[in-house]
LUMPA-303904 format. One record per residue (C-alpha): residue number from 1; residue in one letter; x, z, y. Coordinates in Angstrom, 1 decimal. Each point is the difference from the previous one (the first is absolute). Last residue first. Layout:
% residues N
[NUM, 'a', [X, Z, Y]] ...
***
This chain:
% residues 492
[492, 'q', [1.2, -1.2, 36.1]] [491, 'l', [1.5, -1.6, -3.1]] [490, 'i', [3.6, 1.2, -0.3]] [489, 'f', [2.9, -2.5, -0.3]] [488, 'r', [3.3, 0.3, -1.7]] [487, 'p', [3.3, -1.9, 0.4]] [486, 'i', [2.8, 1.9, -1.7]] [485, 'r', [2.9, 0.0, 2.6]] [484, 'e', [3.6, 1.1, -0.4]] [483, 'l', [1.6, -3.4, -0.3]] [482, 'p', [-1.9, -1.6, 2.8]] [481, 'v', [-3.3, -1.6, -1.0]] [480, 'd', [-1.4, -2.1, 2.9]] [479, 'v', [-3.6, -1.0, -0.5]] [478, 't', [-1.7, -3.3, -0.5]] [477, 'i', [-3.8, 0.2, 0.1]] [476, 't', [-2.9, -1.3, -2.0]] [475, 'v', [-3.3, 0.9, 1.5]] [474, 'p', [-3.4, 1.4, -1.0]] [473, 'g', [0.5, 2.1, 1.9]] [472, 'e', [0.7, 1.6, 3.3]] [471, 'y', [3.5, 1.4, 0.3]] [470, 'l', [1.3, 3.1, 1.8]] [469, 't', [3.7, 0.7, 0.3]] [468, 'g', [1.1, 3.6, -0.4]] [467, 'd', [3.2, -0.7, -1.9]] [466, 'd', [-1.6, 1.1, -3.3]] [465, 'a', [-2.7, -2.6, 0.6]] [464, 'k', [-3.6, 0.8, 1.2]] [463, 'w', [-2.6, -2.3, -1.5]] [462, 's', [-3.4, -0.8, 1.5]] [461, 'g', [-2.4, -1.7, -2.4]] [460, 'a', [-0.2, -3.1, -2.2]] [459, 'p', [2.8, -0.4, -2.5]] [458, 'l', [3.7, -0.1, 1.0]] [457, 'a', [2.4, -2.4, -1.7]] [456, 'v', [3.7, 0.8, 0.6]] [455, 'e', [2.8, -2.5, 0.5]] [454, 'r', [3.6, 1.0, -0.2]] [453, 't', [3.1, 0.5, 2.2]] [452, 'r', [3.5, 1.5, -0.5]] [451, 'g', [1.5, -2.1, -2.7]] [450, 'e', [0.3, 0.1, -3.8]] [449, 'd', [-3.3, 0.3, -1.7]] [448, 'v', [-2.0, 2.9, -1.2]] [447, 'm', [-0.7, 1.7, 3.4]] [446, 'p', [-2.7, 2.6, -0.5]] [445, 'a', [-3.6, -0.7, 1.1]] [444, 'v', [-2.2, 3.1, -0.3]] [443, 'l', [-3.6, 0.0, 1.0]] [442, 'm', [-1.6, 3.4, 0.5]] [441, 'd', [-3.8, 0.4, 0.2]] [440, 'p', [-1.5, 0.3, -3.5]] [439, 'g', [3.0, 1.6, -1.8]] [438, 'l', [3.5, -1.5, 0.0]] [437, 'm', [-1.1, -3.7, 0.3]] [436, 'y', [2.4, -2.8, -0.9]] [435, 'q', [2.5, -2.5, 1.2]] [434, 'd', [2.2, -2.6, -1.8]] [433, 'i', [-2.8, -1.1, -2.5]] [432, 'i', [-2.3, -2.0, 2.3]] [431, 'd', [-1.9, -2.4, -2.2]] [430, 'a', [-3.3, 1.8, 0.0]] [429, 'f', [-0.1, 0.4, 3.8]] [428, 'g', [-2.6, -2.7, 0.8]] [427, 'q', [-2.9, 2.2, 1.0]] [426, 'n', [-1.7, 0.3, -3.4]] [425, 'p', [0.6, 3.7, -0.4]] [424, 'f', [1.8, 2.1, 2.7]] [423, 'r', [1.0, 3.2, -1.6]] [422, 'y', [0.7, -1.3, -3.5]] [421, 'e', [1.0, -3.5, 1.2]] [420, 'm', [2.8, 1.6, 2.1]] [419, 'p', [1.6, 1.2, -3.3]] [418, 't', [-0.1, 3.8, -0.6]] [417, 'v', [2.3, 3.0, 0.1]] [416, 'v', [-1.2, 3.5, -1.0]] [415, 'p', [-2.7, -1.2, -2.4]] [414, 'e', [-3.4, 2.0, 0.1]] [413, 'g', [-0.4, 1.6, -3.4]] [412, 'e', [-2.3, 2.8, 1.4]] [411, 't', [1.9, 3.1, -1.1]] [410, 's', [3.6, -0.9, -0.5]] [409, 'a', [-0.2, -3.0, 2.3]] [408, 'k', [-1.3, 2.2, 2.8]] [407, 'e', [2.9, 2.4, -0.5]] [406, 'm', [2.5, -2.9, 0.2]] [405, 'l', [-1.8, -1.2, 3.2]] [404, 's', [0.2, 3.4, 1.6]] [403, 'i', [3.6, 0.4, -0.9]] [402, 'i', [0.9, -3.5, 1.5]] [401, 'r', [-1.9, 0.7, 3.2]] [400, 'p', [1.6, 3.5, 0.4]] [399, 'l', [3.3, -1.5, -0.9]] [398, 'm', [0.0, -2.6, 2.8]] [397, 'd', [2.6, 1.8, 2.2]] [396, 'e', [2.1, 0.7, -3.1]] [395, 'r', [-0.2, -3.7, -0.9]] [394, 'i', [1.2, -0.9, 3.5]] [393, 's', [2.9, 2.3, -0.5]] [392, 'v', [1.0, -1.6, -3.3]] [391, 'a', [0.0, -3.4, 1.7]] [390, 'k', [2.1, 1.5, 2.8]] [389, 'k', [2.5, 1.2, -2.5]] [388, 'v', [0.3, -3.5, -1.4]] [387, 'a', [0.5, -1.3, 3.6]] [386, 'd', [2.7, 2.6, 0.6]] [385, 'l', [1.8, -1.2, -3.2]] [384, 'h', [-0.2, -3.6, 1.3]] [383, 'e', [1.6, 0.9, 3.4]] [382, 's', [2.6, 2.4, -1.6]] [381, 'd', [1.3, -2.6, -2.5]] [380, 'l', [-1.6, -0.1, -3.4]] [379, 'v', [1.3, 0.0, -3.6]] [378, 'r', [1.0, 3.6, -0.6]] [377, 'w', [-2.5, 1.7, 2.3]] [376, 'p', [-2.8, -2.0, -1.6]] [375, 'a', [0.8, 1.4, -3.4]] [374, 'v', [-1.5, -2.5, -2.5]] [373, 's', [-2.9, 1.8, -1.7]] [372, 'f', [-2.7, 0.9, 2.5]] [371, 'q', [-3.7, 0.2, -0.8]] [370, 'm', [-3.0, -0.1, 2.2]] [369, 'm', [-3.6, 1.0, -0.9]] [368, 'p', [-3.6, -0.9, 1.0]] [367, 'm', [1.2, -2.8, 2.2]] [366, 'l', [0.8, 0.4, 3.7]] [365, 'a', [3.7, 0.5, -0.3]] [364, 'h', [0.6, -2.2, -3.0]] [363, 'v', [-0.3, -3.3, 2.0]] [362, 'q', [2.2, 1.5, 2.6]] [361, 'a', [2.7, 1.1, -2.5]] [360, 's', [0.0, -3.7, -1.3]] [359, 'r', [0.4, -1.2, 3.6]] [358, 'v', [3.0, 2.3, 0.5]] [357, 'i', [1.6, -1.0, -3.3]] [356, 'l', [-0.5, -3.6, 0.8]] [355, 'd', [1.6, 0.3, 3.4]] [354, 'e', [3.1, 1.4, -1.7]] [353, 'n', [0.4, -2.9, -2.4]] [352, 'i', [2.6, 1.1, -2.5]] [351, 'e', [2.1, -2.7, -1.6]] [350, 'c', [1.0, 0.6, -3.6]] [349, 'g', [3.7, 0.4, -0.6]] [348, 'p', [-0.3, 3.1, -2.1]] [347, 'l', [-3.5, 0.2, -1.6]] [346, 'f', [-2.9, 0.7, 2.2]] [345, 's', [-2.3, -3.0, -0.7]] [344, 'a', [0.5, 0.5, -3.8]] [343, 'f', [-1.4, 3.4, 0.3]] [342, 's', [-3.5, -1.4, 0.6]] [341, 'g', [-2.0, 2.6, 1.9]] [340, 'g', [-0.1, -1.6, 3.4]] [339, 'g', [0.7, 1.0, 3.6]] [338, 'i', [-2.3, 3.1, -0.3]] [337, 'm', [-0.9, 0.4, -3.6]] [336, 'd', [-3.1, -1.8, -1.4]] [335, 'p', [-3.2, 0.5, 2.1]] [334, 'a', [-1.4, 3.5, -0.7]] [333, 's', [-3.3, 0.7, -1.6]] [332, 'y', [-2.6, 2.7, -0.1]] [331, 'w', [-3.0, -2.3, 0.3]] [330, 'y', [0.2, -1.7, -3.4]] [329, 'g', [-3.8, -0.5, -0.1]] [328, 'y', [-0.2, -3.8, -0.3]] [327, 'l', [-0.3, -0.9, 3.7]] [326, 'n', [2.8, 2.4, 0.9]] [325, 't', [2.5, -1.6, -2.4]] [324, 'i', [-1.1, -3.4, 1.3]] [323, 'l', [0.8, 0.9, 3.6]] [322, 'm', [3.4, 1.3, -1.0]] [321, 'e', [0.8, -3.3, -1.7]] [320, 'p', [-1.0, -1.9, 3.2]] [319, 'i', [2.1, 2.3, 2.2]] [318, 'l', [3.1, 0.1, -2.2]] [317, 'r', [0.4, -3.7, -0.9]] [316, 'q', [1.4, -0.9, 3.4]] [315, 'l', [3.0, 2.3, -0.6]] [314, 'a', [0.9, -2.0, -3.1]] [313, 'g', [0.2, -3.2, 2.0]] [312, 'f', [1.9, 1.9, 2.7]] [311, 'h', [2.9, 0.8, -2.3]] [310, 'h', [1.4, 2.9, -2.0]] [309, 'g', [-1.6, -0.5, -3.4]] [308, 'k', [-3.1, 1.7, -1.4]] [307, 'd', [-0.6, 2.8, -2.4]] [306, 'h', [-3.6, 0.4, -1.1]] [305, 'l', [-2.5, 1.8, 2.3]] [304, 'r', [-0.1, 3.7, -0.2]] [303, 'q', [-2.9, 2.2, -1.2]] [302, 'v', [-0.9, 3.7, 0.2]] [301, 'y', [-2.7, 1.0, -2.4]] [300, 'p', [-3.1, 1.9, 1.2]] [299, 'k', [-2.2, -2.3, -2.1]] [298, 'g', [-2.4, -2.3, 1.8]] [297, 'g', [1.5, -3.1, -1.5]] [296, 'l', [1.4, 0.3, -3.5]] [295, 'k', [-1.2, -3.2, -1.6]] [294, 'w', [3.5, -1.1, -1.1]] [293, 'c', [3.0, 1.4, 1.8]] [292, 'a', [3.6, -0.9, 0.8]] [291, 'r', [2.4, 1.7, 2.5]] [290, 'l', [-1.0, 3.6, -0.5]] [289, 'e', [1.0, 3.1, 1.9]] [288, 'n', [-0.8, 3.6, -1.0]] [287, 'y', [-0.2, 3.5, 1.4]] [286, 'k', [-3.3, 1.1, -1.4]] [285, 'y', [1.3, 0.1, -3.5]] [284, 'k', [-2.6, 0.4, -2.8]] [283, 'd', [-2.4, -2.7, 1.2]] [282, 'c', [3.2, -2.1, 0.5]] [281, 'l', [0.1, -0.4, -3.7]] [280, 's', [-2.8, -2.6, 0.6]] [279, 'a', [2.7, -2.5, 1.0]] [278, 'w', [1.2, -0.2, -3.6]] [277, 'a', [-3.5, -0.3, -1.4]] [276, 'y', [-1.0, -2.8, 2.4]] [275, 'c', [3.2, -2.0, -0.5]] [274, 'l', [-0.4, 0.4, -3.8]] [273, 'q', [-3.6, -1.1, 0.2]] [272, 'q', [1.0, -3.0, 2.0]] [271, 'p', [2.7, -0.9, -2.5]] [270, 't', [-2.6, 0.1, -2.8]] [269, 'f', [0.0, 2.7, -2.7]] [268, 'n', [-1.6, -0.8, -3.3]] [267, 'g', [1.4, 3.0, -1.8]] [266, 'g', [-3.3, 1.7, -0.8]] [265, 'i', [-1.2, 0.2, 3.6]] [264, 's', [-2.3, 3.0, -0.2]] [263, 'a', [1.6, 2.2, -2.8]] [262, 'p', [3.5, -1.4, 0.7]] [261, 'd', [-0.1, 1.2, 3.6]] [260, 's', [2.4, -2.2, 1.8]] [259, 'f', [3.1, 1.1, 1.8]] [258, 'd', [2.4, -1.9, -2.3]] [257, 'i', [3.5, 0.5, 1.3]] [256, 'v', [1.8, -3.4, 0.3]] [255, 'g', [3.3, -0.4, -1.8]] [254, 's', [2.8, -1.4, 2.1]] [253, 'i', [2.0, -3.2, 0.6]] [252, 'g', [2.0, -0.6, 3.3]] [251, 'n', [-0.4, 1.3, 3.5]] [250, 'w', [-2.3, -2.7, 1.3]] [249, 'w', [-2.4, 0.2, -2.9]] [248, 'w', [0.2, -1.3, -3.6]] [247, 'f', [-2.2, 2.0, -2.3]] [246, 'p', [1.0, 0.7, -3.6]] [245, 'y', [-3.2, 0.8, -1.9]] [244, 'd', [0.7, 2.8, -2.4]] [243, 'g', [-0.5, -1.0, -3.6]] [242, 'g', [-2.7, -2.0, -1.7]] [241, 'd', [-0.7, -3.7, -0.2]] [240, 'k', [-2.4, 0.1, 3.0]] [239, 's', [2.5, 2.0, 2.1]] [238, 'q', [-0.7, 3.7, 0.5]] [237, 'i', [-0.5, 1.9, 3.3]] [236, 'f', [1.8, 3.2, -0.4]] [235, 'g', [-1.3, 3.5, -0.8]] [234, 'n', [-0.5, -0.5, -3.8]] [233, 'g', [-3.8, 0.2, 0.1]] [232, 'p', [0.1, 3.8, 0.0]] [231, 'v', [3.4, 1.3, 1.3]] [230, 'h', [2.9, -0.2, -2.5]] [229, 'h', [1.5, -3.2, 1.3]] [228, 'i', [0.4, 1.5, 3.4]] [227, 'e', [2.3, 2.7, -1.4]] [226, 'e', [2.0, -2.6, -1.9]] [225, 'c', [0.4, -2.0, 3.2]] [224, 'i', [1.3, 3.0, 1.9]] [223, 'q', [2.6, 0.7, -2.7]] [222, 'y', [1.1, -3.6, -0.3]] [221, 'q', [0.4, -0.9, 3.7]] [220, 'd', [1.1, -3.5, -1.0]] [219, 'l', [-3.5, -1.3, 0.6]] [218, 's', [0.1, 0.8, 3.7]] [217, 'v', [-3.4, 1.3, 0.9]] [216, 'y', [-2.4, -1.7, 2.3]] [215, 'p', [-3.1, 1.4, 1.9]] [214, 'v', [2.0, 0.1, 3.3]] [213, 'i', [1.2, 2.8, 2.2]] [212, 'w', [1.2, 0.5, 3.6]] [211, 'l', [0.3, 3.6, 1.2]] [210, 'm', [-1.7, 1.7, 2.9]] [209, 'i', [1.5, 2.6, 2.3]] [208, 'k', [-1.5, 1.9, 2.9]] [207, 'f', [2.3, 0.2, 3.1]] [206, 'g', [0.1, 2.8, 2.6]] [205, 'm', [3.7, 0.5, 0.3]] [204, 'a', [-0.2, 3.1, -2.2]] [203, 'h', [-1.7, -2.1, -2.6]] [202, 'l', [2.8, -2.5, 0.0]] [201, 'e', [2.6, 2.8, -0.3]] [200, 'd', [-1.9, 1.6, -3.0]] [199, 'c', [-0.4, -3.4, -1.6]] [198, 'm', [3.8, -0.7, 0.2]] [197, 'a', [0.8, 3.5, -1.3]] [196, 'k', [-2.3, -0.5, -2.9]] [195, 'p', [1.5, -3.5, -0.7]] [194, 'd', [3.5, 1.4, -0.5]] [193, 'p', [2.3, -2.7, -1.4]] [192, 'f', [-2.3, -2.8, 0.8]] [191, 'r', [1.9, -3.3, -0.5]] [190, 'g', [1.8, 1.1, -3.2]] [189, 'p', [-2.8, 2.1, -1.4]] [188, 'h', [-2.7, -2.6, 0.5]] [187, 'f', [-3.1, 2.0, 0.9]] [186, 'v', [-2.4, 0.4, -2.9]] [185, 'w', [-2.7, -2.4, -0.9]] [184, 'k', [1.3, -1.4, -3.2]] [183, 'g', [-2.6, -2.7, -0.5]] [182, 'y', [2.0, -2.6, 1.9]] [181, 'd', [3.5, 1.6, 0.1]] [180, 'e', [1.9, 2.8, 1.7]] [179, 'm', [-2.2, 0.1, 3.1]] [178, 'w', [0.6, -0.7, 3.6]] [177, 't', [0.4, -3.6, -1.1]] [176, 'd', [-3.1, -1.4, 1.7]] [175, 'd', [-1.2, 1.6, 3.2]] [174, 'l', [0.0, 3.4, 1.6]] [173, 'm', [-3.1, 0.2, 2.3]] [172, 'l', [0.3, 2.2, 3.0]] [171, 'i', [-3.3, 1.2, 1.5]] [170, 'g', [0.5, 1.1, 3.6]] [169, 'p', [2.7, 1.1, 2.4]] [168, 'k', [-0.6, -1.1, 3.6]] [167, 'f', [2.4, -2.6, 1.4]] [166, 'g', [2.3, 0.9, 2.9]] [165, 'n', [3.3, -1.5, -1.3]] [164, 'k', [1.3, 3.3, -1.3]] [163, 'v', [-3.2, 0.6, -2.0]] [162, 'i', [0.2, -3.3, -1.9]] [161, 'n', [3.8, 0.3, -0.1]] [160, 'r', [-0.3, 3.2, -2.0]] [159, 'a', [-2.3, -1.7, -2.5]] [158, 'y', [2.4, -2.9, -0.5]] [157, 'e', [3.0, 2.4, -0.4]] [156, 'l', [-1.9, 1.9, -2.6]] [155, 'i', [-0.9, -3.2, -1.8]] [154, 'g', [3.6, -1.2, 0.0]] [153, 'a', [1.4, 3.2, -1.4]] [152, 'q', [-2.6, 0.3, -2.7]] [151, 'n', [0.2, -3.5, -1.3]] [150, 'q', [-2.2, -3.1, -0.5]] [149, 'n', [2.3, -2.8, -0.9]] [148, 'y', [-2.3, -2.8, -1.1]] [147, 'q', [-1.4, -0.6, 3.5]] [146, 'f', [1.8, 2.6, 2.3]] [145, 'e', [-1.2, -0.8, 3.5]] [144, 'i', [-2.8, -2.4, -0.9]] [143, 'w', [-1.6, 2.3, -2.6]] [142, 't', [0.1, 3.4, 1.7]] [141, 'n', [-3.6, 0.0, 1.2]] [140, 'y', [-1.1, 1.8, 3.1]] [139, 'q', [-3.6, 0.7, 1.1]] [138, 'p', [-1.0, 0.2, 3.7]] [137, 'k', [-2.1, 3.0, 1.0]] [136, 'e', [-3.7, 0.7, 0.2]] [135, 'f', [-0.8, -2.7, -2.5]] [134, 'f', [1.5, 1.2, -3.3]] [133, 'e', [0.3, 3.6, 1.2]] [132, 'r', [-3.8, 0.1, 0.0]] [131, 'p', [-0.2, 0.3, -3.7]] [130, 'p', [-2.2, -2.7, -1.5]] [129, 'l', [-3.7, -0.1, 0.8]] [128, 'g', [-3.0, 0.0, -2.4]] [127, 'q', [-2.2, -2.1, -2.3]] [126, 'p', [-1.4, -2.7, 2.2]] [125, 'p', [-2.2, -2.5, -1.8]] [124, 'f', [1.7, -2.9, -1.7]] [123, 'y', [-2.4, -2.2, -2.0]] [122, 'k', [-3.6, 0.6, 1.1]] [121, 'r', [0.4, 1.7, 3.4]] [120, 'm', [3.0, -2.2, 0.9]] [119, 'a', [-1.8, -3.1, -1.1]] [118, 'f', [-3.1, 0.7, 2.2]] [117, 'h', [2.2, 1.0, 2.9]] [116, 'y', [2.1, -3.1, -0.3]] [115, 'v', [-3.1, -2.2, -0.3]] [114, 'd', [-1.3, 1.1, 3.4]] [113, 'r', [3.4, -0.1, 1.7]] [112, 'l', [0.7, -3.5, -1.2]] [111, 'n', [-3.4, -1.4, 1.2]] [110, 'e', [-3.7, -0.4, -0.7]] [109, 'g', [-0.7, 2.6, -2.7]] [108, 'a', [0.4, 0.6, -3.7]] [107, 'f', [-0.1, -3.6, -1.3]] [106, 'd', [0.6, -0.4, -3.7]] [105, 't', [2.5, -0.8, -2.7]] [104, 'e', [0.7, 1.5, -3.4]] [103, 'v', [2.8, -1.0, -2.4]] [102, 'v', [-0.5, 1.1, -3.6]] [101, 'a', [3.2, 0.8, -1.8]] [100, 'e', [3.4, -1.7, -0.8]] [99, 'n', [-0.5, -2.8, 2.6]] [98, 'd', [2.3, -3.0, -0.5]] [97, 'k', [-2.0, -1.9, 2.6]] [96, 'i', [-2.0, 0.3, 3.3]] [95, 'v', [-0.1, -3.0, 2.3]] [94, 'i', [-0.7, 1.0, 3.6]] [93, 'k', [-1.5, -2.6, 2.3]] [92, 'd', [-0.1, -1.8, 3.4]] [91, 'a', [3.4, 0.5, 1.6]] [90, 't', [1.8, 0.5, -3.3]] [89, 'v', [0.5, 3.1, -2.1]] [88, 'v', [1.2, -0.1, -3.6]] [87, 'a', [-0.8, 3.4, -1.5]] [86, 't', [1.7, 1.5, -3.1]] [85, 'f', [-1.4, 3.0, -1.9]] [84, 'p', [1.2, 3.4, -0.8]] [83, 'e', [-2.3, 2.8, -1.3]] [82, 'd', [-2.8, 2.1, 1.5]] [81, 's', [-1.2, -3.1, 1.9]] [80, 'w', [-1.1, -0.4, 3.6]] [79, 'i', [-1.0, -2.7, 2.4]] [78, 'y', [-1.4, 1.0, 3.4]] [77, 'r', [-1.9, -1.8, 2.7]] [76, 'g', [-0.7, 1.3, 3.5]] [75, 'a', [0.4, -3.4, 1.7]] [74, 's', [3.6, 0.8, 1.1]] [73, 't', [1.0, 0.3, -3.6]] [72, 'l', [1.2, 2.6, -2.5]] [71, 'i', [1.8, -0.6, -3.3]] [70, 'l', [0.6, 2.8, -2.5]] [69, 'p', [2.3, 0.6, -2.9]] [68, 't', [2.1, 2.6, 1.8]] [67, 'l', [3.8, -0.3, 0.1]] [66, 'q', [2.8, 1.9, 1.7]] [65, 'n', [3.4, -1.5, -0.1]] [64, 'g', [2.7, -1.0, -2.4]] [63, 'f', [-1.1, -3.5, -0.7]] [62, 'n', [-3.5, 1.2, -0.8]] [61, 'n', [-0.5, -2.2, -3.0]] [60, 'h', [-3.3, -0.7, -1.9]] [59, 'f', [-2.0, -0.1, 3.3]] [58, 'd', [1.1, -3.6, 0.5]] [57, 'i', [-1.0, -1.3, 3.5]] [56, 'v', [0.6, -3.7, 0.3]] [55, 'l', [-0.3, -1.1, 3.6]] [54, 't', [-1.3, -3.2, 1.7]] [53, 'd', [-0.6, -0.6, 3.7]] [52, 'e', [-0.1, 2.9, 2.4]] [51, 'v', [-0.5, 3.0, -2.3]] [50, 'p', [-0.4, 3.2, 2.0]] [49, 'l', [2.6, 0.8, -1.0]] [48, 'd', [3.3, -1.8, -0.8]] [47, 'i', [2.2, 2.8, 1.6]] [46, 'g', [-1.8, 2.5, -2.2]] [45, 'q', [1.0, -1.6, -3.2]] [44, 'a', [2.0, 3.0, -1.2]] [43, 'v', [-3.0, 2.2, 0.6]] [42, 'k', [-2.2, -1.6, -2.6]] [41, 'g', [-3.5, 1.4, 0.9]] [40, 'a', [-1.3, -3.3, 1.4]] [39, 'w', [-1.3, -1.3, 3.3]] [38, 'v', [-2.1, -3.1, 0.4]] [37, 'r', [-1.6, -1.7, 3.0]] [36, 'e', [-3.5, -1.5, 0.2]] [35, 'g', [0.0, -2.7, 2.7]] [34, 'p', [-2.7, -2.1, -1.7]] [33, 'q', [-1.3, 2.0, -3.0]] [32, 'l', [2.0, 0.2, -3.1]] [31, 'k', [-1.1, -1.4, -3.4]] [30, 'i', [1.0, 2.2, -3.0]] [29, 'v', [1.2, -2.0, -3.0]] [28, 'e', [0.4, 1.3, -3.5]] [27, 'q', [2.7, -1.2, -2.4]] [26, 's', [-0.2, 0.1, -3.7]] [25, 'p', [2.2, 2.3, -2.2]] [24, 'n', [-2.6, 2.7, -0.4]] [23, 'c', [-0.9, 3.4, 1.5]] [22, 's', [-3.5, -0.3, 1.5]] [21, 'f', [-0.6, -0.7, 3.6]] [20, 'a', [-2.4, 2.3, 1.8]] [19, 'l', [-2.1, -1.3, 2.9]] [18, 'l', [-1.9, 2.4, 2.3]] [17, 'l', [-2.5, -1.6, 2.4]] [16, 't', [-0.4, 1.6, 3.4]] [15, 't', [-2.6, 1.5, 2.2]] [14, 'i', [1.2, 1.1, 3.4]] [13, 'g', [-0.1, 3.4, 1.8]] [12, 'a', [3.5, 1.1, -0.7]] [11, 'a', [-0.6, -0.5, -3.7]] [10, 'a', [-3.4, -0.5, -1.7]] [9, 'm', [0.5, -1.4, -3.4]] [8, 'f', [-1.7, -2.7, -2.0]] [7, 's', [1.2, 0.0, -3.6]] [6, 'f', [0.7, -3.1, -2.0]] [5, 'h', [2.0, 0.4, -3.2]] [4, 's', [-0.5, -3.2, -2.1]] [3, 'k', [3.8, -0.2, -0.5]] [2, 'i', [1.8, -2.8, 1.9]] [1, 'm', [2.2, -2.1, -2.2]] 
***
């Protein structure tokens, strides 16, 4: 039912009516205006946004990506709750159900940009900037090259080849199995015979080193488990009938460290609170990367989209998901790993699509951050490797713009990359999710399909393409996209 909570508010020059839905099992219906389009803070559904027909948005599960319990619309409407809820969105209404706390909705402007700035100030204001190495140079992750056999010799060879092949050293992330066991965070003595010597050599080459960790502890690590049991509140999340809760995850069964404050939460710890508490450890470590978050927009935390396969369907998800991360305050984000982050796509016998790796690198190049994992010099011929290097070179040319936008995000909360609808509201661009704006005046349209041509929709104004061609908008054009090109257009 609708609570009797009526407050007239002045927002962006208009008077609006605030409705707050109480927490109960009934459904609440919000009628949409004709043509009102809906975006939601569930990054994994980015390719389905804005909603075209019918979409169920369940904020109880993030599916391995960033999550913010917030809906924004092209009419300047927002819907927010402090706790998860489910929204069933159709062309003319939003049905709210399964809410665990009060759900508020109101208008805070007339368009997507207006309501974004209202929501950003209220729910995810900027709180700083990550270290510049994350975006001034490419990042490198060892996952695809070594998977579950992270080892000292291989990692050093990978790093040497980064430099040998003309890529700049940057942040190097050592992935799963560098350690002896989950919870025993020391280098595996068999695969890393001299980790200090390895780190010294990596530092000398210009790399900074990050290590992959999880909030799980192998339950057969008796000594470590006993130490955790003796912290206040037992240290592990407990099952309802007592004992350590055995959690199934992709690497088996583990205990889950309890990051709650027993004095304030009292043991009633939801999955969302666990996700929030775990991610908040990044406050202590400025070099960080997360792949799943709950209500942590605005923080100087580095994000990466969830692992995707090595195919064009997966590539086509990158831009829309990156646009959603930016609309919900996760400005410091990288699209997956270049070429795909799912190791199953790179097992022996799997086919490597060289065009796909180039096009993936091009999508990354003009995003806030770019991250390599599969070694391009190992899987590409010279033509495709040169095209990847060209993408990195284009990024270097655009770094002043990217750095400026990152700094503006950190102080003003302005997103780094935005949907067309954000910059050109109510002009028919809402459904375009394969091109985006990098700042207020640069339109970027990477190739995300197989082939060498694509359509680009240009709004009103004069646009100068990267090849020097001038176009007068509004117009939809077909452009040639040879292997080394990232189509981009500057508003004159």
